matplotlib code that plots the C-alpha trace (Angstrom):
import matplotlib.pyplot as plt

x = [-81.5, -85.2, -86.8, -88.1, -84.5, -83.7, -85.0, -81.6, -80.4, -83.0, -83.8, -80.2, -77.3, -74.1, -73.8, -70.9, -73.1, -75.8, -73.4, -72.0, -75.5, -76.1, -77.7, -76.3, -75.3, -78.2, -80.7, -79.5, -79.5, -83.0, -84.3, -82.8, -84.0, -87.4, -87.8, -88.2, -84.9, -83.2, -79.6, -78.8, -75.1, -72.2, -72.4, -75.3, -78.9, -82.2, -84.1, -87.6, -89.1, -90.9, -89.9, -86.5, -86.7, -84.2, -82.7, -82.3, -80.5, -78.2, -77.5, -76.9, -74.3, -72.6, -72.6, -71.1, -68.4, -67.4, -67.3, -65.0, -67.2, -69.7, -72.3, -70.8, -71.3, -74.9, -76.0, -74.7, -76.2, -79.6, -79.1, -78.1, -81.0, -79.0, -81.0, -79.6, -81.2, -81.3, -79.4, -80.4, -76.9, -75.6, -72.2, -69.9, -66.3, -63.8, -60.2, -57.7, -56.1, -59.3, -60.5, -64.2, -65.1, -68.2, -70.9, -74.6, -76.1, -73.1, -70.5, -67.3, -64.9, -61.6, -60.0, -56.8, -58.3, -60.1, -63.7, -65.9, -69.2, -72.8, -74.9, -78.5, -78.8, -76.6, -76.4, -73.3, -72.4, -69.9, -70.3, -71.7, -68.6, -67.0, -70.2, -70.5, -66.9, -67.4, -70.7, -69.3, -66.6, -69.3, -71.4, -71.3, -71.5, -70.2, -73.8, -74.7, -71.7, -72.8, -76.3, -75.1, -72.8, -75.2, -78.0, -75.9, -74.7, -78.0, -79.8, -77.0, -76.2, -72.5, -70.5, -68.2, -65.3, -66.0, -66.2, -62.9, -61.1, -62.4, -61.7, -58.2, -57.4, -58.4, -56.2, -57.7, -58.3, -61.6, -61.8, -61.8, -65.6, -65.9, -63.3, -65.1, -68.5, -67.0, -65.5, -68.9, -70.8, -68.0, -68.6, -72.3, -74.1, -76.9, -77.9, -76.5, -78.0, -76.2, -73.0, -73.3, -74.0, -71.0, -68.7, -70.1, -69.4, -65.9, -65.1, -66.3, -64.1, -67.1, -66.8, -68.1, -71.4, -72.4, -74.4, -77.8, -77.9, -80.9, -82.2, -85.1, -88.1, -91.7, -92.5, -90.3, -86.8, -85.9, -83.0, -81.4, -79.4, -76.7, -76.3, -73.9, -74.8, -73.0, -74.4, -77.8, -78.1, -79.3, -79.7, -82.3, -81.7, -84.8, -84.4, -84.8, -88.2, -89.4, -93.2, -95.7, -99.4, -101.3, -101.0, -97.3, -96.6, -98.4, -96.2, -93.1, -94.3, -95.0, -91.5, -89.7, -91.6, -90.7, -87.0, -87.2, -88.8, -86.0, -83.7, -82.3, -82.6, -83.5, -82.5, -84.0, -82.4, -83.4, -81.0, -81.8, -80.5, -77.4, -76.7, -77.6, -77.2, -74.6, -72.8, -76.0, -76.7, -73.3, -73.8, -77.1, -75.5, -72.5, -74.8, -76.8, -73.6, -72.2, -75.5, -75.5, -71.9, -72.7, -75.7]
y = [-28.9, -28.6, -26.4, -24.2, -23.5, -22.1, -18.7, -17.8, -17.5, -14.9, -16.6, -16.8, -19.1, -20.3, -24.0, -24.2, -22.7, -25.2, -28.1, -26.7, -26.4, -30.1, -30.3, -33.0, -32.5, -34.9, -32.8, -29.5, -31.0, -32.4, -29.0, -27.4, -30.0, -30.1, -26.3, -25.6, -23.6, -21.5, -21.3, -17.5, -17.5, -20.0, -21.4, -19.2, -20.5, -18.8, -20.9, -20.6, -20.7, -17.4, -13.9, -12.8, -9.5, -6.6, -7.3, -10.9, -10.0, -7.9, -10.8, -13.0, -10.6, -10.3, -14.0, -14.6, -12.0, -13.1, -11.9, -8.9, -7.6, -4.7, -3.0, -0.1, 2.3, 2.5, -0.2, 1.7, 4.9, 3.3, 2.1, 5.6, 7.3, 9.2, 10.2, 7.8, 5.6, 2.1, -0.4, -4.0, -5.1, -5.3, -3.6, -4.9, -4.1, -6.5, -6.2, -6.2, -9.4, -11.4, -12.6, -13.3, -12.1, -10.4, -12.9, -12.6, -9.6, -9.0, -6.4, -6.9, -4.0, -4.3, -1.7, -1.2, 1.3, 0.6, 1.8, 2.7, 0.8, 1.4, -1.6, -2.7, -6.2, -8.4, -5.9, -3.6, -0.8, 2.0, 5.2, 8.3, 10.2, 7.1, 6.2, 9.6, 9.5, 6.0, 6.8, 10.1, 8.1, 6.1, 9.0, 10.0, 13.8, 16.7, 17.8, 14.4, 14.7, 18.2, 17.0, 14.1, 16.2, 19.1, 16.8, 14.8, 18.0, 19.8, 17.0, 16.7, 13.1, 14.1, 17.3, 19.2, 18.4, 14.7, 14.8, 16.8, 14.3, 11.3, 12.8, 13.8, 10.2, 8.8, 10.0, 8.8, 9.7, 11.4, 13.0, 16.5, 16.7, 15.6, 18.1, 20.9, 19.9, 19.8, 23.3, 24.6, 23.3, 24.6, 28.1, 27.8, 26.5, 24.2, 22.7, 21.5, 24.6, 26.9, 25.1, 25.4, 29.1, 29.5, 27.9, 30.3, 33.3, 32.2, 31.4, 34.9, 36.6, 38.1, 38.9, 36.0, 36.6, 35.4, 32.2, 31.5, 34.8, 35.7, 39.3, 41.0, 42.1, 43.1, 39.5, 38.4, 36.8, 35.6, 33.4, 34.4, 31.9, 34.4, 38.1, 40.9, 42.9, 46.1, 46.1, 45.2, 42.4, 38.9, 35.7, 33.0, 29.6, 27.7, 23.9, 21.8, 20.5, 23.8, 23.9, 25.9, 26.0, 29.3, 29.7, 28.8, 31.2, 34.1, 33.3, 33.5, 36.9, 38.3, 37.1, 38.6, 41.9, 42.1, 41.6, 44.2, 46.7, 46.2, 47.5, 44.3, 43.6, 39.9, 38.0, 34.5, 31.8, 28.3, 25.4, 24.9, 28.3, 27.8, 24.6, 25.9, 29.7, 30.4, 33.1, 35.2, 34.5, 35.9, 38.9, 39.7, 39.5, 41.5, 44.2, 44.4, 44.7, 47.4, 49.4, 49.1, 50.4, 53.3, 54.4]
z = [8.2, 7.5, 4.8, 7.6, 8.7, 5.3, 6.4, 7.8, 4.2, 3.3, 0.0, -1.3, -0.5, -2.0, -2.7, -0.2, 2.5, 1.9, 2.0, 5.3, 6.7, 6.1, 2.6, 0.4, -3.2, -4.2, -2.3, -3.9, -7.4, -6.8, -5.7, -8.8, -11.3, -9.8, -10.1, -6.4, -6.4, -9.1, -10.1, -10.2, -10.8, -10.6, -7.1, -6.1, -5.6, -5.0, -2.6, -4.1, -7.6, -7.7, -8.8, -7.4, -5.5, -6.0, -2.6, -3.4, -6.6, -4.6, -2.2, -5.2, -6.5, -3.1, -2.6, -6.0, -5.5, -2.1, 1.5, 0.8, -2.0, -1.7, -3.9, -5.8, -8.6, -9.8, -7.5, -4.4, -5.8, -5.8, -2.3, -1.1, -2.9, -5.5, -8.6, -11.1, -13.7, -12.1, -14.2, -14.9, -13.8, -10.2, -9.7, -7.1, -6.1, -4.8, -3.6, -6.5, -5.3, -5.9, -9.2, -9.7, -13.1, -14.3, -15.1, -16.1, -14.4, -12.2, -13.2, -11.1, -10.4, -8.7, -6.4, -4.6, -2.1, 1.1, 1.2, 4.2, 3.9, 4.8, 5.8, 6.0, 7.4, 5.2, 2.4, 2.2, -0.2, -0.7, 1.3, -0.5, -1.6, -3.0, -4.8, -6.4, -7.6, -9.0, -10.8, -12.2, -13.9, -15.7, -16.9, -20.6, -20.4, -18.4, -17.7, -16.2, -13.8, -12.9, -12.2, -10.1, -7.9, -7.5, -6.5, -4.0, -2.3, -2.5, -0.7, 1.8, 0.9, 0.8, 1.6, -0.7, 1.6, 1.4, -2.4, -2.6, -0.3, -2.3, -5.7, -4.6, -3.7, -7.1, -9.9, -13.0, -16.6, -17.2, -13.7, -15.1, -15.3, -11.7, -10.5, -12.4, -10.9, -7.4, -8.0, -9.1, -6.1, -3.8, -5.4, -4.4, -7.5, -6.8, -10.1, -13.5, -15.1, -12.7, -13.1, -16.9, -16.6, -14.3, -16.9, -19.6, -17.3, -16.6, -20.3, -21.3, -18.7, -16.9, -13.2, -11.2, -9.4, -6.0, -6.2, -4.5, -2.6, -0.4, -0.8, 1.0, -1.1, -0.7, -1.4, 1.4, 1.2, -2.3, -3.3, -6.6, -8.6, -9.5, -8.4, -9.3, -6.2, -7.1, -10.6, -9.4, -12.0, -11.3, -13.4, -12.9, -14.6, -15.5, -15.5, -18.6, -17.3, -16.0, -16.5, -14.5, -14.1, -14.0, -10.2, -10.1, -13.0, -11.1, -8.1, -10.2, -11.7, -8.2, -7.1, -10.1, -9.8, -6.1, -7.0, -9.8, -7.5, -5.0, -7.7, -9.2, -12.9, -13.4, -16.6, -17.1, -19.2, -19.8, -19.7, -23.4, -24.2, -22.1, -24.1, -27.6, -27.4, -24.8, -26.8, -26.9, -23.3, -22.4, -24.7, -22.9, -19.5, -20.5, -21.9, -18.7, -16.6, -18.8, -18.7, -14.9, -14.7, -17.0, -15.1]

ax = plt.figure().add_subplot(projection="3d")
ax.plot(x, y, z, "-o")
ax.set_aspect("equal")
plt.show()
């Protein structure tokens, strides 16, 4: 095989594939020793001497882990467009009966369950519901899990039903946060902040509001994060990175004034307060609801 024919490997090949294609051991060793090729992992060779692209690193990981492997966890999340912090490692999952071990930048997971895959060329990765469930098990906090699940459902990368089915098939320790997050989005919350507020409401024994309700106002239709319709009380949760310029702030004021004029009292809470001052948040909501009931 000529060098020009190496294009079929898209920059990455196993040593075994090169031998099958007609390259001798001597030629492979010469290319590696001469610096024309690079050894990426045991038995995996990058067929050039320049920077290795992200897709080539993914191919290296899959080549190393074998034909039944697929990108999973954070690596699959990046492929699917989930808002996660990209890791330096490549995560792959293999059937439980196989035994490649984690090595270098490749983290190998084993699974007994079949997984539906998504594909792009020779790359393959776990489908969205499985990916969300796998990533959730790795996250260090309940709020991180809430944010992951809310974002995936909000952007329609996965449905609540799909998450419920996938989570139900994976009994594992540490799944409580995931089940809570799925319960929150099934109730109608759309963000980590709203999920945190819902938990505070439920812990306090307050009646649960309707979530993300559209009402008609002078300003036009407005979606409220939480609404006790009969009491005429609403809550808006402002995200942790909620910053506005002057024009945007005026728009928020007009929107809130329109809601107030329609007869709904609006309380606003930051995620920071929900985290650090939740008792007083609940007290303020309870007081507003009691005042509405008394009037």
